[in-house]
C-alpha positions as CSV (number, residue, x, y, z in Angstrom):
1,M,123.9,84.3,30.3
2,G,120.9,83.4,32.4
3,R,118.3,85.8,33.6
4,I,117.8,86.4,37.3
5,L,114.3,85.9,38.3
6,P,112.6,88.1,40.9
7,A,112.1,86.5,44.3
8,A,108.6,85.1,45.0
9,P,106.5,87.2,47.2
10,A,106.2,86.1,50.8
11,L,102.9,84.3,51.6
12,P,100.6,86.2,53.9
13,A,100.6,85.0,57.5
14,I,97.7,82.7,58.3
15,P,96.3,83.1,61.8
16,A,96.4,80.0,63.9
17,I,93.1,78.1,64.1
18,P,92.2,77.3,67.7
19,A,91.6,73.7,68.6
20,L,88.0,72.7,68.4
21,P,86.4,72.0,71.7
22,S,85.4,68.5,72.5
23,L,81.8,67.4,71.9
24,S,81.0,67.4,75.6
25,V,82.3,70.9,76.1
26,A,80.3,72.1,73.1
27,L,77.1,70.4,74.4
28,R,77.6,71.9,77.9
29,A,78.0,75.4,76.3
30,M,74.7,74.9,74.4
31,E,73.0,73.6,77.5
32,S,74.0,76.7,79.5
33,L,72.7,78.9,76.8
34,L,69.4,77.1,76.4
35,L,68.5,76.0,79.9
36,S,68.1,78.0,83.1
37,G,70.2,77.0,86.1
38,G,67.4,75.0,87.8
39,Q,66.6,73.0,84.6
40,R,70.3,72.3,84.2
41,T,70.7,71.0,87.7
42,A,67.6,68.9,87.4
43,R,68.8,67.3,84.2
44,R,72.2,66.5,85.7
45,N,70.6,65.1,88.8
46,A,68.4,62.9,86.6
47,W,71.4,61.6,84.7
48,T,73.3,60.9,87.9
49,A,70.3,58.8,89.1
50,V,70.3,56.9,85.8
51,L,74.0,56.0,86.2
52,E,73.4,54.9,89.8
53,D,70.5,52.7,88.8
54,R,72.7,51.1,86.1
55,R,75.4,50.5,88.7
56,R,72.9,48.9,91.1
57,A,71.5,46.7,88.4
58,K,75.0,45.5,87.5
59,D,75.8,44.7,91.1
60,R,72.5,42.8,91.4
61,V,73.2,40.7,88.4
62,E,76.7,39.9,89.7
63,T,75.3,38.9,93.1
64,E,72.7,36.6,91.4
65,H,75.5,34.9,89.5
66,V,77.5,34.4,92.7
67,L,74.5,33.0,94.6
68,E,73.7,30.6,91.8
69,A,77.3,29.4,91.7
70,V,77.3,28.8,95.4
71,S,73.9,27.0,95.4
72,E,75.1,24.7,92.6
73,A,78.4,23.8,94.3
74,P,78.4,20.4,96.2
75,S,78.1,20.6,99.9
76,R,81.4,20.2,101.9
77,A,79.6,18.9,105.0
78,T,79.8,15.1,104.4
């Protein structure tokens, strides 16, 4: 008759690997390690100012387009 084979040994438990943090979380962690609190605040304030300047520039361009469209439209007062 056939031989009975021994059961295969159980595989060792593999610990769960935690999810990798997002790039922004990793960069903020590095920033906190490398920069003092004042430098970090100044850097964030500068970035906020850059974003606000971009928003104002976009609004200015949109306003220019509207004004050009209005100035090119024929007058209704005839």
